[in-house]
Structure formats: C-alpha cells, structure tokens
C-alpha positions as CSV (number, residue, x, y, z in Angstrom):
1,X,75.4,10.0,-49.2
2,X,74.4,8.4,-46.0
3,X,73.0,5.1,-47.2
4,X,70.3,3.6,-44.9
5,X,70.2,-0.1,-44.5
6,X,67.1,-2.1,-43.6
7,X,66.4,-5.8,-43.7
8,X,63.6,-8.2,-44.4
9,X,63.7,-11.6,-42.8
10,X,61.4,-14.5,-42.3
11,X,61.3,-18.3,-42.7
12,X,61.1,-19.7,-46.3
13,X,57.6,-19.5,-47.7
14,X,56.5,-16.4,-45.7
15,X,56.6,-14.0,-48.6
16,X,59.8,-12.0,-48.2
17,X,60.5,-11.9,-52.0
18,X,56.9,-11.2,-52.8
19,X,56.8,-8.2,-50.4
20,X,60.2,-7.0,-51.7
21,X,58.9,-7.0,-55.3
22,X,55.9,-4.9,-54.1
23,X,58.0,-2.6,-51.9
24,X,60.5,-1.6,-54.5
25,X,58.2,0.2,-56.9
26,X,56.4,1.8,-53.9
27,X,59.6,3.2,-52.5
28,X,60.9,4.2,-56.0
29,X,57.7,6.1,-56.9
30,X,58.3,8.1,-53.7
31,X,61.6,9.3,-55.1
32,X,64.1,7.0,-53.3
33,X,66.9,5.3,-55.0
34,X,66.9,1.7,-53.7
35,X,69.3,-1.3,-54.1
36,X,68.9,-4.8,-52.7
37,X,71.1,-7.5,-51.3
38,X,69.9,-11.1,-51.1
39,X,71.5,-13.9,-49.1
40,X,71.0,-17.5,-50.2
41,X,72.1,-20.7,-48.8
42,X,72.5,-22.2,-52.3
43,X,75.4,-22.1,-54.6
44,X,75.0,-19.3,-57.1
45,X,76.3,-19.2,-60.7
46,X,75.2,-16.5,-63.0
47,X,77.5,-17.8,-65.8
48,X,77.1,-20.5,-68.4
49,X,79.7,-23.2,-69.4
50,X,81.1,-22.4,-72.8
51,X,80.8,-18.6,-72.4
52,X,84.0,-16.6,-72.4
53,X,83.5,-15.2,-68.9
54,X,82.8,-18.7,-67.6
55,X,86.1,-19.9,-69.2
56,X,87.9,-16.9,-67.6
57,X,86.7,-18.0,-64.1
58,X,87.5,-21.7,-64.7
59,X,91.0,-20.7,-65.8
60,X,91.5,-19.1,-62.4
61,X,90.5,-15.4,-62.6
62,X,89.7,-14.1,-59.1
63,X,87.1,-11.6,-60.5
64,X,85.4,-11.4,-63.9
65,X,83.5,-8.3,-64.9
66,X,80.9,-8.8,-67.6
67,X,79.5,-5.6,-69.2
68,X,77.0,-4.6,-71.9
69,X,75.0,-1.6,-72.9
70,X,72.2,-2.6,-70.4
71,X,74.0,-3.9,-67.3
72,X,77.2,-5.1,-65.8
73,X,78.0,-7.8,-63.2
74,X,81.1,-8.5,-61.2
75,X,81.6,-12.1,-60.3
76,X,84.1,-12.9,-57.5
77,X,85.4,-16.4,-57.0
78,X,85.9,-17.3,-53.4
79,X,87.9,-20.5,-54.2
80,X,89.0,-21.5,-50.7
81,X,88.4,-18.1,-49.0
82,X,85.5,-17.8,-46.6
83,X,82.2,-16.0,-47.6
84,X,82.7,-12.3,-47.0
85,X,80.7,-10.9,-44.0
86,X,77.9,-8.6,-44.6
87,X,79.8,-5.4,-43.8
88,X,82.4,-6.2,-46.5
89,X,79.6,-6.8,-49.0
90,X,77.8,-3.6,-48.1
91,X,81.1,-1.7,-48.6
92,X,81.1,-2.9,-52.2
93,X,77.7,-1.5,-52.9
94,X,77.2,1.9,-54.6
95,X,75.6,4.2,-52.1
96,X,71.9,4.8,-52.6
97,X,69.1,6.2,-50.3
98,X,68.2,2.7,-49.1
99,X,69.7,-0.7,-49.2
100,X,67.1,-3.4,-48.6
101,X,68.6,-6.7,-47.4
102,X,66.7,-9.9,-47.7
103,X,68.1,-12.5,-45.4
104,X,71.0,-12.2,-43.0
105,X,68.6,-12.6,-40.1
106,X,71.2,-12.6,-37.4
107,X,73.2,-9.5,-38.5
108,X,72.9,-6.4,-36.3
109,X,71.0,-4.1,-38.8
110,X,67.4,-3.3,-38.1
111,X,64.9,-5.4,-39.9
112,X,61.2,-6.3,-40.3
113,X,60.1,-9.9,-40.1
114,X,57.6,-11.2,-42.7
115,X,55.2,-13.6,-40.9
116,X,52.4,-15.7,-42.2
117,X,50.5,-17.8,-39.7
118,X,49.6,-20.5,-42.2
119,X,53.3,-21.6,-42.5
120,X,53.2,-22.8,-38.9
121,X,56.7,-21.5,-38.3
122,X,57.8,-19.7,-35.1
123,X,58.4,-16.0,-34.9
124,X,62.0,-15.0,-35.2
125,X,61.1,-11.7,-33.5
126,X,60.6,-13.6,-30.2
127,X,64.3,-14.0,-29.8
128,X,66.0,-11.5,-32.2
129,X,66.4,-8.0,-30.9
130,X,67.3,-6.5,-34.3
131,X,63.8,-7.1,-35.5
132,X,62.0,-3.7,-35.0
133,X,58.6,-4.6,-36.6
134,X,56.6,-7.6,-38.0
135,X,54.6,-7.5,-41.2
136,X,51.9,-10.2,-40.6
137,X,48.7,-11.5,-41.9
138,X,47.4,-12.0,-38.4
139,X,47.3,-10.0,-35.1
140,X,50.2,-10.6,-32.8
141,X,49.1,-8.9,-29.7
142,X,51.9,-10.3,-27.5
143,X,54.6,-8.4,-29.4
144,X,56.0,-5.1,-28.0
145,X,57.1,-4.0,-31.5
146,X,54.8,-2.6,-34.3
147,X,52.8,-5.2,-36.2
148,X,51.9,-4.0,-39.7
149,X,49.4,-5.6,-42.1
150,X,51.5,-7.7,-44.5
151,X,49.0,-6.9,-47.3
152,X,49.3,-3.1,-46.9
153,X,52.5,-2.4,-48.9
154,X,52.2,1.4,-48.4
155,X,52.0,1.0,-44.6
156,X,55.1,-1.2,-44.7
157,X,56.9,1.4,-46.9
158,X,55.8,4.1,-44.5
159,X,57.3,2.2,-41.6
160,X,60.6,1.7,-43.3
161,X,60.8,5.3,-44.5
162,X,60.0,6.6,-41.0
163,X,62.3,4.2,-39.1
164,X,65.2,4.9,-41.4
165,X,64.6,8.7,-41.3
166,X,64.2,9.0,-45.0
167,X,61.4,11.5,-45.0
168,X,62.2,14.2,-47.6
169,X,65.4,12.3,-48.5
170,X,64.3,11.5,-52.1
171,X,65.5,13.7,-54.9
172,X,62.2,15.4,-55.2
173,X,61.7,15.8,-51.5
174,X,58.8,13.4,-51.6
175,X,58.1,10.9,-48.9
C-alpha cells in the first residue's frame, strides 16, 4: 500500500485538533482508512504509577507493549536517546490510505495551515514552502496557494483527497 502523508499545522488555539476531529469521520465515511500522528512539546506518559506496565518501564525496559481485547499500545522509553525523527516514526506506522499528521510544521511533507484571524498570530504559510493550502475563517487574498473555508469540512477533505491523489483509493472506490 502506498500510504499518503499529509499534515495539519497552525499556531496553538487555531483549531487544528477541532478540524482533525471533524475531518476523520468525513474521510472515513468516504471509504479511506486513516491514521494520525500528533507531535507535542509536552512530556507524554500514558501509564500510571503502580500499574505493572509502569513498573516494567521504571525497572528499565526499553519498550513495553500493553494489550487488551480492544486496543494495544507500544511505549518506547527514550532514556538518553534523542527523539526519533518523523521519518523513523512514520516507518513504525501500519500502512493506511492516509496518515494525517498534526504538528511537525517544519518537516518536508505537504500540509495545510489552520488559521483563525482572531488569534492574532502570523501566517506560517508566508515563510514555509511545504504549506500547500490554508484553511481560514477569513479571506487571505495575498496568498498564492488555495485558501479553503475553515468551516467547510467537506471542502477541506476534498482538497486533501485531491492533493494526495486518493480519488477512488478507498476500498469501495468512493471519493
């Protein structure tokens, strides 16, 4: 499977996660299998002190896989190793039709910027060539890339599907 990769970036408070939560069901109902990757600048711990898996990690395990009848998760301890780059992380993902990435704004993959004028933040698209469109709540006539209505989830999905060449790629041929 040739997994397509597309990103969503924007300053904090612009609605990246909100749009992602709306886009996922829209893309899935069109027949695409979609996974996500999210970058955070905060320390992440999915485990709880006192749980066996937590104790395994604290005892020095490099990786701990937790599994149940409904989901599984693999936790990897970096210890003193550097954070893996995005390509290494993508290589660990099970191939799907589309991998949507939230964050990683300076990585080379194509992405859409989520922009809300009310936040008062600058446009990342003004100096980041990998941004191929902007989903905005205002007109941005100075841009030479497509500007899509942030509140039109179907239009944002249409753009991503078209840009990634996913038309007809879903299991039922729908797009």
